[in-house]
N, C-alpha and C positions, 0 to 999 in steps of 0.2 A: 769714357762716359758709361755709367751703368745703365742697363736696360732692365726694367721690371716687366715681366709678362705674366698675366693672370690667365690661367687655362679655365675657360668658362663656356665650354660648348654646350649647346642645348641638349639636355638629357644625360649629360655626363656626370658621373659620380653619384648616381641615384640608387644603385643597387647595393646589396649587403656585402658584396665582395670588393667594393670600391677602395676601401682602406688597404686591404691586402694587395690588390693589384697595383695601386699607386706606390706603396712602400717597396714592393718588389721591383717596380720600374725605376724608382729613384735610387735604389741601392745597387743597381747594376753598374759594376765598376767600369764597364766599357762606355757608359754614358756620363759618368761623373769624375773620371780620372781618379777614382778611389776616395774622393772626399764627399762625405754626406753631411749636410748641415741642417739642423732644425732646432728650434727653441722648444724646450720643455718636453722633448720626446727622446726616448732611449736611442742610442746609436746602433742597437741590435735590432734587426728587422722584426723578428718574432715578438720581442718585447714592445716595440713601437706599435705594432699592429694591435696587440693586447691593450696597451694603454689608450690608444685612440678609440678602439671599439668600446672599452669600458667607460670612457668619458662620455661618449655618445649615449650609452645606456643610462648612466647616472643622471644625465640631463634630459632623458626622454626624447632624444633626437635621432630616433632610428628610422625616420621616414624623410622623404625629400632629399635634398642635397646632403651628402654625408661628409664632404670636405671641400676645401679650397686648395688649389694647387697653384703655387706661384714660383716662378723661376727668375733668378737674378743673374744676369750675364754681364761680364766686363770685357772690354777690349784687352788684348794681350799687352798692349803698351801702357795700360793703366798701372801695371806692376802692383796689383793688390793680391796678396796671398790669401788662400781660402780661410785661414783662421782669422784674419783681420776682416774679411768680407762678412763673415758670419756675425761678428760682434759689432761691426760698423755702425 
């Protein structure tokens, strides 16, 4: 069974380095088994950081919460490969 966890701690992701910090955390191969998945964001960390920051700027969303961080986890016996979980 899949578990969706939304990281929503008080005061988290409110500073200008939030996007860079989270992308660097999420692209750490020790944490992700080498698989990074996201919709409409570059698979290259520096490009993803640029895209997300640019989008915030274009929409005038440079204050407050800068992003939402969600994690989807599966049981090992679910036998769902990462490429299927991403498009699921």
